[in-house]
Biopython code that builds the backbone (N, CA, C, O; Angstrom):
import numpy as np
from Bio.PDB.StructureBuilder import StructureBuilder

atoms = [
    (1, "UNK", "N", (84.817, 24.465, 9.686)),
    (1, "UNK", "CA", (84.326, 23.272, 9.774)),
    (1, "UNK", "C", (83.454, 22.767, 8.497)),
    (1, "UNK", "O", (83.649, 21.711, 7.895)),
    (2, "UNK", "N", (82.462, 23.726, 8.206)),
    (2, "UNK", "CA", (81.532, 23.597, 7.054)),
    (2, "UNK", "C", (82.489, 23.406, 5.781)),
    (2, "UNK", "O", (82.368, 22.362, 5.141)),
    (3, "UNK", "N", (83.337, 24.263, 5.423)),
    (3, "UNK", "CA", (84.140, 24.112, 4.212)),
    (3, "UNK", "C", (84.861, 22.823, 4.157)),
    (3, "UNK", "O", (84.912, 22.169, 3.115)),
    (4, "UNK", "N", (85.436, 22.433, 5.292)),
    (4, "UNK", "CA", (86.295, 21.130, 5.141)),
    (4, "UNK", "C", (85.533, 19.931, 5.053)),
    (4, "UNK", "O", (85.912, 18.956, 4.404)),
    (5, "UNK", "N", (84.299, 19.989, 5.792)),
    (5, "UNK", "CA", (83.394, 18.698, 5.785)),
    (5, "UNK", "C", (82.901, 18.638, 4.326)),
    (5, "UNK", "O", (82.915, 17.546, 3.757)),
    (6, "UNK", "N", (82.416, 19.863, 3.610)),
    (6, "UNK", "CA", (81.725, 19.663, 2.472)),
    (6, "UNK", "C", (82.958, 19.145, 1.425)),
    (6, "UNK", "O", (82.756, 18.311, 0.542)),
    (7, "UNK", "N", (84.058, 19.683, 1.640)),
    (7, "UNK", "CA", (85.168, 19.364, 0.608)),
    (7, "UNK", "C", (85.599, 17.864, 0.798)),
    (7, "UNK", "O", (85.842, 17.156, -0.179)),
    (8, "UNK", "N", (85.678, 17.443, 1.982)),
    (8, "UNK", "CA", (86.138, 15.906, 2.294)),
    (8, "UNK", "C", (84.956, 15.047, 1.966)),
    (8, "UNK", "O", (85.121, 14.082, 1.220)),
    (9, "UNK", "N", (83.749, 15.327, 2.477)),
    (9, "UNK", "CA", (82.789, 14.375, 2.347)),
    (9, "UNK", "C", (81.612, 14.464, 1.389)),
    (9, "UNK", "O", (80.925, 13.518, 1.003)),
    (10, "UNK", "N", (81.489, 15.705, 1.076)),
    (10, "UNK", "CA", (80.256, 16.051, 0.173)),
    (10, "UNK", "C", (80.660, 16.415, -1.221)),
    (10, "UNK", "O", (79.783, 16.463, -2.084)),
    (11, "UNK", "N", (81.831, 16.660, -1.505)),
    (11, "UNK", "CA", (82.219, 17.134, -2.952)),
    (11, "UNK", "C", (81.758, 16.112, -3.949)),
    (11, "UNK", "O", (81.982, 14.902, -3.924)),
    (12, "UNK", "N", (81.032, 16.847, -4.889)),
    (12, "UNK", "CA", (80.561, 15.954, -6.031)),
    (12, "UNK", "C", (79.202, 15.074, -5.690)),
    (12, "UNK", "O", (78.681, 14.319, -6.511)),
    (13, "UNK", "N", (78.755, 15.272, -4.468)),
    (13, "UNK", "CA", (77.538, 14.494, -4.077)),
    (13, "UNK", "C", (76.452, 15.385, -3.719)),
    (13, "UNK", "O", (75.308, 14.939, -3.629)),
    (14, "UNK", "N", (76.713, 16.621, -3.505)),
    (14, "UNK", "CA", (75.600, 17.599, -3.235)),
    (14, "UNK", "C", (76.135, 18.880, -2.554)),
    (14, "UNK", "O", (77.336, 19.147, -2.512)),
    (15, "UNK", "N", (75.223, 19.606, -2.057)),
    (15, "UNK", "CA", (75.641, 20.935, -1.453)),
    (15, "UNK", "C", (75.536, 20.899, 0.068)),
    (15, "UNK", "O", (75.824, 21.878, 0.756)),
    (16, "UNK", "N", (75.138, 19.801, 0.545)),
    (16, "UNK", "CA", (75.314, 19.648, 2.149)),
    (16, "UNK", "C", (76.522, 19.226, 2.846)),
    (16, "UNK", "O", (77.453, 18.957, 2.087)),
    (17, "UNK", "N", (76.727, 19.112, 3.959)),
    (17, "UNK", "CA", (77.882, 18.719, 4.610)),
    (17, "UNK", "C", (78.475, 17.415, 4.116)),
    (17, "UNK", "O", (79.684, 17.355, 3.893)),
    (18, "UNK", "N", (77.757, 16.465, 3.950)),
    (18, "UNK", "CA", (78.161, 15.106, 3.606)),
    (18, "UNK", "C", (77.531, 14.734, 2.244)),
    (18, "UNK", "O", (77.402, 13.563, 1.889)),
    (19, "UNK", "N", (77.141, 15.815, 1.487)),
    (19, "UNK", "CA", (76.541, 15.648, 0.077)),
    (19, "UNK", "C", (75.123, 15.691, 0.121)),
    (19, "UNK", "O", (74.604, 16.656, -0.440)),
    (20, "UNK", "N", (74.444, 14.926, 0.621)),
    (20, "UNK", "CA", (73.013, 14.931, 0.811)),
    (20, "UNK", "C", (72.638, 15.411, 2.043)),
    (20, "UNK", "O", (73.476, 15.352, 2.943)),
    (21, "UNK", "N", (71.352, 15.958, 2.312)),
    (21, "UNK", "CA", (70.999, 16.430, 3.608)),
    (21, "UNK", "C", (70.972, 15.378, 4.715)),
    (21, "UNK", "O", (70.390, 14.311, 4.515)),
    (22, "UNK", "N", (71.543, 15.622, 5.803)),
    (22, "UNK", "CA", (71.587, 14.751, 6.931)),
    (22, "UNK", "C", (71.386, 15.484, 8.341)),
    (22, "UNK", "O", (71.335, 16.709, 8.449)),
    (23, "UNK", "N", (71.286, 14.655, 9.326)),
    (23, "UNK", "CA", (71.113, 15.262, 10.585)),
    (23, "UNK", "C", (72.271, 16.272, 11.073)),
    (23, "UNK", "O", (72.055, 17.110, 11.949)),
    (24, "UNK", "N", (73.404, 16.136, 10.491)),
    (24, "UNK", "CA", (74.523, 17.219, 10.621)),
    (24, "UNK", "C", (74.042, 18.592, 10.146)),
    (24, "UNK", "O", (74.324, 19.616, 10.768)),
    (25, "UNK", "N", (73.321, 18.584, 9.046)),
    (25, "UNK", "CA", (72.790, 19.807, 8.396)),
    (25, "UNK", "C", (71.603, 20.503, 9.272)),
    (25, "UNK", "O", (71.475, 21.722, 9.383)),
    (26, "UNK", "N", (70.869, 19.657, 9.797)),
    (26, "UNK", "CA", (69.730, 19.996, 10.632)),
    (26, "UNK", "C", (70.298, 20.530, 12.057)),
    (26, "UNK", "O", (69.702, 21.405, 12.685)),
    (27, "UNK", "N", (71.382, 19.992, 12.469)),
    (27, "UNK", "CA", (71.957, 20.574, 13.617)),
    (27, "UNK", "C", (72.536, 21.867, 13.518)),
    (27, "UNK", "O", (72.442, 22.637, 14.473)),
    (28, "UNK", "N", (73.194, 22.236, 12.349)),
    (28, "UNK", "CA", (73.670, 23.542, 12.010)),
    (28, "UNK", "C", (72.556, 24.561, 11.646)),
    (28, "UNK", "O", (72.885, 25.741, 11.527)),
    (29, "UNK", "N", (71.267, 24.194, 11.461)),
    (29, "UNK", "CA", (70.290, 25.021, 10.952)),
    (29, "UNK", "C", (70.127, 26.321, 11.811)),
    (29, "UNK", "O", (70.127, 27.421, 11.260)),
    (30, "UNK", "N", (69.981, 26.177, 13.229)),
    (30, "UNK", "CA", (69.855, 27.201, 14.105)),
    (30, "UNK", "C", (71.105, 28.219, 14.089)),
    (30, "UNK", "O", (70.956, 29.419, 14.322)),
    (31, "UNK", "N", (72.269, 27.671, 13.813)),
    (31, "UNK", "CA", (73.490, 28.456, 13.686)),
    (31, "UNK", "C", (73.353, 29.342, 12.481)),
    (31, "UNK", "O", (73.620, 30.544, 12.499)),
    (32, "UNK", "N", (72.873, 28.610, 11.323)),
    (32, "UNK", "CA", (72.884, 29.392, 10.083)),
    (32, "UNK", "C", (71.713, 30.662, 10.368)),
    (32, "UNK", "O", (71.876, 31.787, 9.895)),
    (33, "UNK", "N", (70.711, 30.350, 11.076)),
    (33, "UNK", "CA", (69.698, 31.361, 11.336)),
    (33, "UNK", "C", (70.292, 32.536, 12.009)),
    (33, "UNK", "O", (70.022, 33.685, 11.657)),
    (34, "UNK", "N", (71.193, 32.218, 13.086)),
    (34, "UNK", "CA", (71.802, 33.276, 13.840)),
    (34, "UNK", "C", (72.706, 34.108, 13.022)),
    (34, "UNK", "O", (72.757, 35.323, 13.213)),
    (35, "UNK", "N", (73.520, 33.443, 11.997)),
    (35, "UNK", "CA", (74.410, 34.220, 11.305)),
    (35, "UNK", "C", (73.592, 35.123, 10.290)),
    (35, "UNK", "O", (74.069, 36.191, 9.905)),
    (36, "UNK", "N", (72.513, 34.736, 9.919)),
    (36, "UNK", "CA", (71.594, 35.551, 9.062)),
    (36, "UNK", "C", (71.007, 36.692, 9.689)),
    (36, "UNK", "O", (70.989, 37.835, 9.233)),
    (37, "UNK", "N", (70.478, 36.251, 10.881)),
    (37, "UNK", "CA", (69.725, 37.316, 11.768)),
    (37, "UNK", "C", (70.757, 38.474, 12.083)),
    (37, "UNK", "O", (70.420, 39.640, 11.881)),
    (38, "UNK", "N", (71.886, 38.196, 12.526)),
    (38, "UNK", "CA", (72.864, 39.200, 12.885)),
    (38, "UNK", "C", (73.824, 39.590, 11.941)),
    (38, "UNK", "O", (74.887, 40.128, 12.248)),
    (39, "UNK", "N", (73.439, 39.305, 10.698)),
    (39, "UNK", "CA", (74.190, 39.662, 9.473)),
    (39, "UNK", "C", (75.724, 39.525, 9.449)),
    (39, "UNK", "O", (76.505, 40.402, 9.078)),
    (40, "UNK", "N", (76.032, 38.333, 9.887)),
    (40, "UNK", "CA", (77.546, 38.085, 10.146)),
    (40, "UNK", "C", (78.170, 37.899, 8.787)),
    (40, "UNK", "O", (77.644, 37.166, 7.950)),
    (41, "UNK", "N", (79.357, 38.597, 8.547)),
    (41, "UNK", "CA", (80.105, 38.376, 7.369)),
    (41, "UNK", "C", (80.748, 37.004, 7.373)),
    (41, "UNK", "O", (81.453, 36.582, 8.290)),
    (42, "UNK", "N", (80.457, 36.380, 6.318)),
    (42, "UNK", "CA", (81.152, 34.867, 6.211)),
    (42, "UNK", "C", (81.891, 34.701, 4.944)),
    (42, "UNK", "O", (81.606, 35.325, 3.922)),
    (43, "UNK", "N", (82.758, 33.923, 5.030)),
    (43, "UNK", "CA", (83.597, 33.472, 3.769)),
    (43, "UNK", "C", (82.516, 32.983, 2.849)),
    (43, "UNK", "O", (81.400, 32.644, 3.243)),
    (44, "UNK", "N", (82.926, 32.968, 1.563)),
    (44, "UNK", "CA", (82.157, 32.526, 0.406)),
    (44, "UNK", "C", (81.663, 31.327, 0.576)),
    (44, "UNK", "O", (80.447, 31.186, 0.443)),
    (45, "UNK", "N", (82.430, 30.286, 0.881)),
    (45, "UNK", "CA", (82.010, 29.000, 1.194)),
    (45, "UNK", "C", (80.940, 28.715, 2.200)),
    (45, "UNK", "O", (80.026, 27.924, 1.970)),
    (46, "UNK", "N", (81.078, 29.405, 3.370)),
    (46, "UNK", "CA", (80.175, 29.422, 4.487)),
    (46, "UNK", "C", (78.925, 29.935, 4.155)),
    (46, "UNK", "O", (77.878, 29.359, 4.450)),
    (47, "UNK", "N", (78.997, 31.194, 3.438)),
    (47, "UNK", "CA", (77.807, 31.798, 2.990)),
    (47, "UNK", "C", (76.932, 31.004, 1.937)),
    (47, "UNK", "O", (75.704, 31.080, 1.982)),
    (48, "UNK", "N", (77.586, 30.244, 0.994)),
    (48, "UNK", "CA", (76.924, 29.495, 0.190)),
    (48, "UNK", "C", (76.117, 28.283, 0.893)),
    (48, "UNK", "O", (75.006, 27.873, 0.558)),
    (49, "UNK", "N", (76.978, 27.777, 2.006)),
    (49, "UNK", "CA", (76.298, 26.664, 2.635)),
    (49, "UNK", "C", (74.987, 27.213, 3.488)),
    (49, "UNK", "O", (73.963, 26.542, 3.620)),
    (50, "UNK", "N", (75.164, 28.469, 4.018)),
    (50, "UNK", "CA", (73.989, 28.979, 4.735)),
    (50, "UNK", "C", (72.849, 29.126, 3.521)),
    (50, "UNK", "O", (71.694, 28.768, 3.749)),
    (51, "UNK", "N", (73.173, 29.587, 2.416)),
    (51, "UNK", "CA", (72.146, 29.614, 1.443)),
    (51, "UNK", "C", (71.380, 28.302, 0.997)),
    (51, "UNK", "O", (70.213, 28.215, 0.616)),
    (52, "UNK", "N", (72.239, 27.397, 1.127)),
    (52, "UNK", "CA", (71.604, 25.903, 0.859)),
    (52, "UNK", "C", (70.666, 25.597, 1.904)),
    (52, "UNK", "O", (69.561, 25.142, 1.610)),
    (53, "UNK", "N", (71.035, 25.824, 3.218)),
    (53, "UNK", "CA", (70.127, 25.520, 4.315)),
    (53, "UNK", "C", (68.880, 26.325, 4.390)),
    (53, "UNK", "O", (67.805, 25.878, 4.789)),
    (54, "UNK", "N", (69.110, 27.660, 3.942)),
    (54, "UNK", "CA", (67.921, 28.556, 4.071)),
    (54, "UNK", "C", (66.884, 28.174, 3.006)),
    (54, "UNK", "O", (65.677, 28.350, 3.170)),
    (55, "UNK", "N", (67.424, 27.647, 1.918)),
    (55, "UNK", "CA", (66.558, 27.314, 0.766)),
    (55, "UNK", "C", (65.798, 26.090, 1.033)),
    (55, "UNK", "O", (64.806, 25.870, 0.337)),
    (56, "UNK", "N", (66.092, 25.374, 1.831)),
    (56, "UNK", "CA", (65.260, 24.010, 2.081)),
    (56, "UNK", "C", (63.671, 24.437, 2.414)),
    (56, "UNK", "O", (63.325, 25.395, 3.105)),
    (57, "UNK", "N", (62.939, 23.626, 1.847)),
    (57, "UNK", "CA", (61.442, 23.938, 2.171)),
    (57, "UNK", "C", (61.161, 23.822, 3.702)),
    (57, "UNK", "O", (60.302, 24.556, 4.191)),
    (58, "UNK", "N", (61.759, 23.049, 4.382)),
    (58, "UNK", "CA", (61.395, 22.831, 5.820)),
    (58, "UNK", "C", (61.937, 24.125, 6.552)),
    (58, "UNK", "O", (61.364, 24.505, 7.572)),
    (59, "UNK", "N", (63.010, 24.795, 6.062)),
    (59, "UNK", "CA", (63.530, 25.983, 6.628)),
    (59, "UNK", "C", (62.549, 27.161, 6.354)),
    (59, "UNK", "O", (62.247, 28.009, 7.194)),
    (60, "UNK", "N", (62.077, 27.105, 5.038)),
    (60, "UNK", "CA", (61.132, 28.200, 4.587)),
    (60, "UNK", "C", (59.930, 28.186, 5.481)),
    (60, "UNK", "O", (59.412, 29.216, 5.910)),
    (61, "UNK", "N", (59.483, 26.894, 5.759)),
    (61, "UNK", "CA", (58.343, 26.803, 6.550)),
    (61, "UNK", "C", (58.572, 27.229, 7.973)),
    (61, "UNK", "O", (57.699, 27.874, 8.555)),
    (62, "UNK", "N", (59.646, 26.921, 8.537)),
    (62, "UNK", "CA", (60.117, 27.206, 9.890)),
    (62, "UNK", "C", (60.173, 28.867, 10.082)),
    (62, "UNK", "O", (59.739, 29.450, 11.076)),
    (63, "UNK", "N", (60.769, 29.478, 8.976)),
    (63, "UNK", "CA", (60.769, 30.927, 9.093)),
    (63, "UNK", "C", (59.402, 31.446, 8.913)),
    (63, "UNK", "O", (59.050, 32.424, 9.572)),
    (64, "UNK", "N", (58.667, 30.927, 8.150)),
    (64, "UNK", "CA", (57.296, 31.670, 7.980)),
    (64, "UNK", "C", (56.377, 31.348, 9.232)),
    (64, "UNK", "O", (55.491, 32.120, 9.597)),
    (65, "UNK", "N", (56.642, 30.223, 9.819)),
    (65, "UNK", "CA", (55.937, 30.070, 11.158)),
    (65, "UNK", "C", (56.450, 31.064, 12.208)),
    (65, "UNK", "O", (55.659, 31.678, 12.924)),
    (66, "UNK", "N", (57.779, 31.218, 12.296)),
    (66, "UNK", "CA", (58.257, 32.084, 13.290)),
    (66, "UNK", "C", (57.719, 33.454, 12.985)),
    (66, "UNK", "O", (57.408, 34.173, 13.936)),
    (67, "UNK", "N", (57.576, 33.896, 11.724)),
    (67, "UNK", "CA", (57.115, 35.335, 11.580)),
    (67, "UNK", "C", (55.588, 35.559, 11.891)),
    (67, "UNK", "O", (55.074, 36.647, 12.152)),
    (68, "UNK", "N", (54.911, 34.266, 11.812)),
    (68, "UNK", "CA", (53.463, 34.361, 12.266)),
    (68, "UNK", "C", (53.204, 34.045, 13.619)),
    (68, "UNK", "O", (52.029, 33.945, 13.974)),
    (69, "UNK", "N", (54.229, 33.852, 14.521)),
    (69, "UNK", "CA", (54.012, 33.459, 15.853)),
    (69, "UNK", "C", (53.308, 34.625, 16.655)),
    (69, "UNK", "O", (53.821, 35.741, 16.736)),
    (70, "UNK", "N", (52.143, 34.310, 17.223)),
    (70, "UNK", "CA", (51.405, 35.343, 17.854)),
    (70, "UNK", "C", (51.789, 35.628, 19.332)),
    (70, "UNK", "O", (51.245, 36.540, 19.955)),
    (71, "UNK", "N", (52.699, 34.862, 19.855)),
    (71, "UNK", "CA", (53.174, 34.955, 21.207)),
    (71, "UNK", "C", (54.449, 35.773, 21.190)),
    (71, "UNK", "O", (55.521, 35.275, 20.845)),
    (72, "UNK", "N", (54.318, 37.039, 21.567)),
    (72, "UNK", "CA", (55.592, 37.910, 21.401)),
    (72, "UNK", "C", (55.835, 38.442, 22.768)),
    (72, "UNK", "O", (54.896, 38.863, 23.444)),
    (73, "UNK", "N", (57.022, 38.438, 23.183)),
    (73, "UNK", "CA", (57.476, 39.004, 24.521)),
    (73, "UNK", "C", (58.353, 40.214, 24.199)),
    (73, "UNK", "O", (59.520, 40.095, 23.824)),
    (74, "UNK", "N", (57.738, 41.371, 24.362)),
    (74, "UNK", "CA", (58.484, 42.672, 24.102)),
    (74, "UNK", "C", (59.759, 42.806, 24.505)),
    (74, "UNK", "O", (60.575, 43.365, 23.771)),
    (75, "UNK", "N", (60.096, 42.323, 25.694)),
    (75, "UNK", "CA", (61.392, 42.476, 26.319)),
    (75, "UNK", "C", (62.522, 41.729, 25.515)),
    (75, "UNK", "O", (63.693, 42.020, 25.756)),
    (76, "UNK", "N", (62.231, 40.829, 24.619)),
    (76, "UNK", "CA", (63.013, 40.099, 23.823)),
    (76, "UNK", "C", (63.100, 40.567, 22.297)),
    (76, "UNK", "O", (63.842, 40.008, 21.489)),
    (77, "UNK", "N", (62.328, 41.570, 22.003)),
    (77, "UNK", "CA", (62.276, 41.982, 20.651)),
    (77, "UNK", "C", (63.290, 43.130, 20.429)),
    (77, "UNK", "O", (63.561, 43.903, 21.348)),
    (78, "UNK", "N", (63.795, 43.223, 19.321)),
    (78, "UNK", "CA", (64.972, 44.298, 19.060)),
    (78, "UNK", "C", (64.661, 44.892, 17.667)),
    (78, "UNK", "O", (65.396, 45.754, 17.186)),
]
sb = StructureBuilder()
sb.init_structure("model")
sb.init_model(0)
sb.init_chain("A")
sb.init_seg("    ")
for serial, (resi, resn, name, xyz) in enumerate(atoms, 1):
    if name == "N":
        sb.init_residue(resn, " ", resi, " ")
    sb.init_atom(name, np.array(xyz, "f"), 0.0, 1.0, " ", f" {name:<3s}", serial, name[0])
structure = sb.get_structure()
Protein backbone atom coordinates (compact mmCIF):
# COMPACT_ATOMS: atom_id res chain seq x y z
CA UNK A 1 0.00 0.00 0.00
CA UNK A 2 2.74 2.44 1.01
CA UNK A 3 4.88 1.84 -2.07
CA UNK A 4 1.96 2.14 -4.47
CA UNK A 5 0.56 5.25 -2.80
CA UNK A 6 3.92 7.01 -2.73
CA UNK A 7 4.56 6.16 -6.38
CA UNK A 8 1.10 7.10 -7.61
CA UNK A 9 0.45 10.24 -5.57
CA UNK A 10 3.69 11.34 -3.95
CA UNK A 11 6.43 10.80 -6.50
CA UNK A 12 8.35 14.01 -7.03
CA UNK A 13 6.34 15.80 -4.33
CA UNK A 14 7.97 14.49 -1.15
CA UNK A 15 8.60 11.36 0.89
CA UNK A 16 5.16 10.88 2.42
CA UNK A 17 2.22 8.90 1.05
CA UNK A 18 0.81 11.86 -0.87
CA UNK A 19 4.07 13.77 -1.16
CA UNK A 20 3.60 16.11 1.78
CA UNK A 21 2.69 14.96 5.28
CA UNK A 22 -1.04 14.28 5.66
CA UNK A 23 -3.52 12.58 7.96
CA UNK A 24 -2.84 9.37 6.03
CA UNK A 25 0.75 9.41 7.33
CA UNK A 26 -0.42 10.15 10.87
CA UNK A 27 -2.77 7.18 10.64
CA UNK A 28 0.12 4.84 9.82
CA UNK A 29 2.48 6.19 12.51
CA UNK A 30 1.42 3.54 15.08
CA UNK A 31 1.90 0.82 12.46
CA UNK A 32 5.40 2.13 11.74
CA UNK A 33 6.18 2.00 15.46
CA UNK A 34 5.02 -1.61 15.71
CA UNK A 35 7.17 -2.61 12.75
CA UNK A 36 10.18 -0.99 14.43
CA UNK A 37 9.41 -2.34 17.91
CA UNK A 38 9.12 -5.92 16.67
CA UNK A 39 11.98 -5.54 14.17
CA UNK A 40 9.92 -6.66 11.20
CA UNK A 41 11.93 -7.08 8.01
CA UNK A 42 10.43 -4.80 5.38
CA UNK A 43 11.04 -4.20 1.71
CA UNK A 44 13.39 -1.32 0.98
CA UNK A 45 10.58 1.09 0.04
CA UNK A 46 8.55 0.32 3.16
CA UNK A 47 11.62 0.65 5.37
CA UNK A 48 12.40 4.04 3.79
CA UNK A 49 8.85 5.21 4.49
CA UNK A 50 9.17 4.07 8.11
CA UNK A 51 12.37 6.09 8.38
CA UNK A 52 10.57 9.15 7.03
CA UNK A 53 7.85 8.81 9.66
CA UNK A 54 10.27 8.11 12.52
CA UNK A 55 12.33 11.19 11.58
CA UNK A 56 9.39 13.56 12.07
CA UNK A 57 9.92 15.90 15.05
CA UNK A 58 6.46 14.97 16.36
CA UNK A 59 7.40 11.28 16.29
CA UNK A 60 10.66 11.99 18.08
CA UNK A 61 8.70 13.86 20.74
CA UNK A 62 6.18 11.00 21.02
CA UNK A 63 8.95 8.41 21.44
CA UNK A 64 10.74 10.53 24.06
CA UNK A 65 7.49 10.98 26.00
CA UNK A 66 6.86 7.23 25.90
CA UNK A 67 10.35 6.49 27.20
CA UNK A 68 9.80 8.93 30.07
CA UNK A 69 6.34 7.61 30.96
CA UNK A 70 6.33 6.96 34.73
CA UNK A 71 3.25 4.70 34.71
CA UNK A 72 4.54 1.20 33.99
CA UNK A 73 2.50 -1.97 34.30
CA UNK A 74 5.00 -4.79 34.75
CA UNK A 75 2.65 -7.41 33.30
CA UNK A 76 2.86 -5.66 29.92
CA UNK A 77 6.61 -5.14 29.81
CA UNK A 78 8.80 -7.52 27.85
